[in-house]
N, C-alpha and C positions, 0 to 999 in steps of 0.2 A: 370628603378626602379630593386630592386635586393631583394632577400626575403631573408630572414634569420631565422632561430630559435637557442635558447639558454638553456639551462636546468637552473632552476632556483628552490631556495626551499621556501615551503612557508607551512603556518599552516594549517590541514583540523582536521573535528572532526566529532565522532562518537556518537552514544548514544547504551545501552545495557541496556539490562530487564534481571537479572536473577546475576549468579555468579558461575564461576565455582564450582563444591563440589562433594564427591563421588557418590551423585548420577544423576549426569549428565549424559545423554545419546544424545546428540542429539545441535547442534547448529547450528542458523540458521541465516542467513546475508540477511536482508529483503532491499532492494533497492526500495526506491520510487519513482512518478511519476512528472511530469514535473509542476512546478510549486509548489513543496512541499518542507516541510522541515522535516530533519533527524526526530528532536525533537520530532514533533507531528504526524509523521506516524505512530514511533515504537509503540504507543498509544493503534491502532488496534489490539496490538498482544498480550494486559494482557490476554485479556480471555485463548492465549495457554501455558503462562509465570509461568511455575514452580522450584523445584528444580530440573528434570530432562532434564531442555531445557530454552538454552542462546540463548537472540534473541542480535542481532548485528547490528546495522542499520546505514551501512556509509550515509554525506550528499554530494551532491554532490559540484562538487569544482565553480561551476558559480553560483553565488547568485545575485539576481538580485527586483528591486520593483516591485510589482504586480497590483496597484494602483498609480492615479494622486497627492494622497496626500500622499505618500513615507511612508504609515505605514505597507501594507502588504508587507513583501518577501517571493518568493519562490527559488528556485533552479532547475535547469536542468543539466542534462550530459552532454551533446554535440548539437551539432548543426551541420550542413550541412558544415561549413566552416570549414578548415582544418582538415576536419573531422580524417584522419586518423591520425593526432597527438591526439586528444581526443580521441581517442581507442584506442592506446597505452596509454595515461596517466592515463584513466582511469583505465585500467587492474593495471598497477604499482599500482595503487594510494590503488586497494580495496586490493593487494596483502599484502602492506603495515598494513591494518586493521588486514588483518588474522594473519600477522605474531605477531603481538601483542597480538591476540588471543592466539596464539598456544605457547607464549612466556608464558604464566599462565595453559596450558593444554593441552597432546598428544592429534594431529590429529587422531591417529590412534584407539584412544578411544573412539571418539564419532562417532554418523551421522555426517554426512557436508549436510544442507539442505541450498541452494539459488532460493529462489526467489524474482520476478522482478516483480513490479506492471506497466503499463502502458509504459511510453518512457524506464521505469528500468529495463522492459523483454529486452531491447536488449542489455543492456547494459548488466546486469546477465547471458545470454546466449550464451554471445561471453565471460567472464570471467570464467561460468565454464568447458565450453568447449573446454577453452585454457592454466586454470590457471596447473602451475606447482607445487605449491605450496601442494598441496591439492589434496583429488581424491570427487570431489561432490558426491554423496549418490541419493541425491534427487533435480531437478529443477521444480521448479514453475513458469509457466509466467499465469499474471492475469492478464486479460485485455489489456491487450499487444501480440506485435507481435516478434515473433523468432528473431536474430540476420538474416540480407537476405546475408551473407558472413560466414556462417557456413558448403558451402556446402560437406568439405569437412572434417566435423567433425562428420559423423554420428555416428561412428563407438564410440566417447566416449561418444557423448548421448545416446545413446543404453546401457553405460556401468552404468548408473542414472535413474533413476526412472523419466518422465516425466510426470507432471501433467499443466494440461490445461483448465484456468478457466474463466467462461465468462460470463456476464448476459447479459439476453436476450432483455431489455433494454439500452443498452449501445448503445449512439449515436456514438462514436469514433471507439471504436469495435465493429460495424454492427457486427449480427448473420452471413451476406454474410460473410465478411470480417471475422471470426473467418471460416467458413467453408472453406476460401481459405487457410489459416495459417496451419488446420487441413490434408486439402490437400499435402503444402506443406511437411511437415513430413510425410505421409505418402507415397508420391511421391520418399524420400527420404529414406524410410526403416527406420526412426525413431519411434518406439513404444513409445504411450504416452495413457493416461486415462484422459478423456472429464469429466470439472464438469460442466456443466450450474446452473445458479441460479438466481431466477425471480429479475431483480434488473439494474439495471443503471450504470456508470462508477464509480465502489468505492470498496472497501473491505468490507466483509460483516462475522461478525463476525461466525456467523449460520454454514458459509462452510468454515471458517478456522478453527473449532472446527472441522469438516468432517477428516481430511486434516491431523490432527496429528495423530502418529504411537501410535496405541495401545501400554499398558505397558505390557511387559512380565514377 
C-alpha cells in the first residue's frame, strides 16, 4: 500500500464581533475547544466586544456529529492521525483568516491577541509562535496545554505576553496538570502570568473581563 497526499481547495468559515473603525485598538483571534463550533464559542466574548476590539473566531476544519441522533455538531482542530499535515494545514488556514482581516486594517496599527481554549490552545500556541504574517502581542492559553513541539520557540514566545488561565475544578486540565504546564514554561524560560479562577472547564466572563487591556 502506498501513502499519498494532495492539496485540495475547500471552504472554511469564521465569525466576527465588531468591525474595523478608527477606535480599534485590538484584534483577538479566539480558537474554540474540541467539539465546539465557532458560531457559539464567539458568544463568550460579547462581554469584551466594543468599538476598540475586534473578535475573530475561526472554526476548525473537521466537523462531526456529537450525538447518536445526528443533531449536535462540533469541530476538531486535529487528531494524532496524520498529525504533521494537520498542523501545517491549520497554520496555513489561520494565516488565510488573518490575511482576510489584514485586508481591512493594518496589523501594525493594532495589538494582536491570540486565545486558545482547551484543544484550541495547542493550535493557538503553534500559530502564534510560528506565524510570519503578524506579530502576536499576547497569547492566552485557557484551560489548555501549550503545544509540545515549541521547544525552539522560547525567544518568540517571550516577545509576547503569555497568560495562562485555569479553573481549580477542571476535570481535564487538573490543578496538577496545570502545574506541569507552568513548570514546562518555567523550564524553558518562558515568562507568563497565571490567572486561576474558581470553576470547571469553561470560559468565565468575569475572568475574561479581567484580561482585557485597560483603555489609555
